[in-house]
C-alpha positions as CSV (number, residue, x, y, z in Angstrom):
1,K,0.1,0.1,0.0
2,F,3.1,2.4,-0.1
3,E,3.6,4.4,-3.3
4,D,7.4,4.5,-2.7
5,I,9.9,2.9,-0.4
6,R,13.4,4.2,0.1
7,V,16.3,2.6,1.9
8,G,19.2,4.6,3.2
9,T,22.8,3.1,3.9
10,P,24.6,2.1,7.1
11,L,26.5,4.6,8.9
12,L,29.8,2.9,7.5
13,T,29.1,2.5,3.7
14,E,31.7,4.6,1.8
15,V,35.3,4.9,2.6
16,D,34.8,8.5,3.6
17,D,32.3,7.4,6.3
18,Y,35.3,5.9,8.4
19,F,37.0,9.0,8.4
20,K,34.0,10.9,9.4
21,L,33.0,8.4,12.3
22,I,36.7,8.8,13.6
23,E,36.3,12.8,13.6
24,V,33.1,12.4,15.5
25,I,34.5,10.1,18.2
26,E,37.6,12.6,18.5
27,K,35.3,15.4,19.1
28,E,33.3,13.3,21.4
29,V,36.3,12.2,23.7
30,G,38.2,15.4,23.6
31,V,42.1,15.7,23.8
32,L,43.9,12.4,25.1
33,K,47.2,12.4,27.0
34,E,50.0,10.3,25.3
35,D,49.2,7.2,27.5
36,E,45.4,7.3,26.9
37,G,43.4,5.5,24.4
38,V,39.9,4.8,23.4
39,V,38.6,1.4,22.8
40,M,35.3,1.1,20.8
41,I,33.6,-2.2,20.9
42,G,31.1,-3.5,18.5
43,H,28.9,-6.5,18.7
44,G,30.6,-8.3,15.8
45,T,28.7,-10.8,13.6
46,E,28.9,-13.6,11.0
47,H,27.6,-11.4,8.3
48,P,29.9,-10.0,5.8
49,A,29.4,-6.6,7.4
50,L,31.9,-8.0,10.1
51,S,34.7,-6.4,7.7
52,A,33.5,-3.1,8.8
53,Y,35.4,-3.5,12.2
54,P,39.0,-4.2,10.8
55,M,38.3,-1.5,8.1
56,L,37.6,1.1,10.8
57,A,40.7,-0.3,12.9
58,Y,43.0,-0.1,9.8
59,V,42.0,3.6,9.3
60,T,42.6,4.4,12.9
61,K,46.0,2.8,12.7
62,D,46.6,4.8,9.3
63,L,45.7,8.2,10.8
64,E,47.7,7.2,14.1
65,K,44.8,7.8,16.2
66,P,44.7,6.4,19.8
67,I,41.3,4.8,19.0
68,Y,41.2,1.0,19.2
69,I,38.4,-1.1,17.7
70,G,37.3,-4.6,19.1
71,T,34.0,-6.7,18.9
72,V,32.4,-8.8,21.3
73,E,31.8,-11.7,18.8
74,G,34.2,-11.4,15.9
75,Y,37.4,-10.0,14.6
76,P,39.3,-7.9,16.1
77,G,38.6,-9.4,19.5
78,L,40.0,-8.5,23.1
79,D,43.1,-10.2,22.8
80,N,43.9,-8.0,19.7
81,V,43.1,-4.8,21.5
82,V,45.2,-5.7,24.5
83,R,48.1,-6.5,22.5
84,E,47.8,-3.2,20.6
85,L,47.4,-1.0,23.6
86,K,50.2,-2.6,25.3
87,R,52.4,-2.0,22.0
88,D,51.3,1.6,22.0
89,N,52.2,2.1,25.8
90,K,48.6,3.0,26.7
91,R,48.0,3.0,30.4
92,K,44.4,4.4,30.4
93,V,41.5,3.8,28.2
94,T,37.9,4.7,27.7
95,L,35.6,2.0,26.7
96,M,32.7,3.0,24.3
97,P,30.1,1.0,22.7
98,L,30.6,1.0,18.8
99,M,26.8,0.3,18.6
100,F,24.0,2.6,17.7
101,V,22.1,1.9,20.8
102,A,23.9,0.7,24.1
103,G,21.8,-1.9,25.3
104,D,22.4,-5.0,27.2
105,H,25.6,-5.9,25.3
106,A,26.9,-2.6,26.2
107,K,26.3,-2.9,29.9
108,N,27.1,-6.5,30.3
109,D,30.1,-7.0,27.7
110,I,31.5,-3.8,27.7
111,A,31.0,-2.3,31.1
112,E,31.7,-5.6,33.0
113,D,33.4,-8.3,30.7
114,W,35.9,-5.9,28.8
115,K,36.4,-3.6,31.9
116,E,37.4,-6.3,34.0
117,A,39.5,-8.0,31.3
118,L,41.4,-4.9,30.6
119,E,41.8,-4.0,34.3
120,E,43.3,-7.6,34.8
121,N,45.9,-6.7,32.1
122,G,46.9,-3.5,34.1
123,F,45.0,-0.9,32.4
124,E,43.0,1.9,34.2
125,V,39.5,2.0,32.7
126,E,36.6,4.3,32.3
127,V,33.3,3.5,30.7
128,N,31.3,5.7,28.4
129,L,28.0,4.0,27.6
130,K,26.7,6.5,25.2
131,G,25.5,4.8,22.0
132,L,26.5,6.2,18.7
133,G,22.8,7.2,18.0
134,E,23.0,9.5,21.2
135,I,25.6,11.5,19.5
136,E,24.1,14.6,17.6
137,S,26.7,14.3,14.7
138,I,25.8,10.8,13.9
139,Q,22.2,11.8,13.9
140,N,23.1,14.5,11.6
141,I,24.7,12.1,9.2
142,F,21.4,9.9,9.1
143,I,19.4,13.2,8.6
144,E,21.5,14.3,5.7
145,R,21.0,10.8,4.1
146,A,17.4,11.1,4.7
147,K,17.1,14.5,2.9
148,K,19.2,13.1,0.1
149,L,16.6,10.1,-0.3
150,E,13.8,12.3,-0.2
151,N,15.1,14.7,-2.9
152,S,16.1,11.8,-5.2
153,Q,14.0,10.2,-7.9
154,P,12.9,6.7,-7.4
155,E,14.3,4.1,-9.6
156,D,11.9,1.8,-11.7
157,I,13.7,-1.6,-11.4
158,L,11.5,-2.9,-14.3
159,V,12.6,0.0,-16.7
160,K,16.2,-0.5,-15.6
161,K,16.2,-4.4,-16.4
162,A,14.5,-3.7,-19.7
163,E,17.4,-1.6,-20.7
164,Y,19.8,-4.1,-19.6
165,A,17.8,-6.7,-21.7
166,K,18.2,-4.4,-24.7
167,G,21.9,-4.3,-24.3
168,R,21.7,-0.4,-23.4
169,K,23.8,1.0,-20.3
170,A,21.2,1.2,-17.7
171,S,20.5,4.7,-16.1
172,H,21.7,5.2,-12.5
């Protein structure tokens, strides 16, 4: 009964999205001392979207940012993060969810399990359970994307398929 349905993209879709997220996180946490870092923890998944986590970790390393990426269920995991923090001589870390909503996983896995494990490895740990969806800059990214969708022309998939069938380049 809908005339038109439009689906937007996830937060991390284009390469530039990773750089934007890092800027947002830096603004959120403020200036860090040399021995401080931020550990962002996502849920992880068996879906191919798992590749977003190591991609984000790679970009943070490439930019030489003290932001470390881990997952509850997937790669990179706790051991990877601990090894990187020790390699970079970090003493104090702030744990943050790499989740749109900081629900049970954030409370149980991040604020308890990861915090305890990092403390057992000698780190001083603070927890910030603010979900990404609570950060105004992240909200604005989704608002901008919704406005672009609202102003774009819907594609007629049947017309597109017919163009392909005739051997013509389909319009995008």
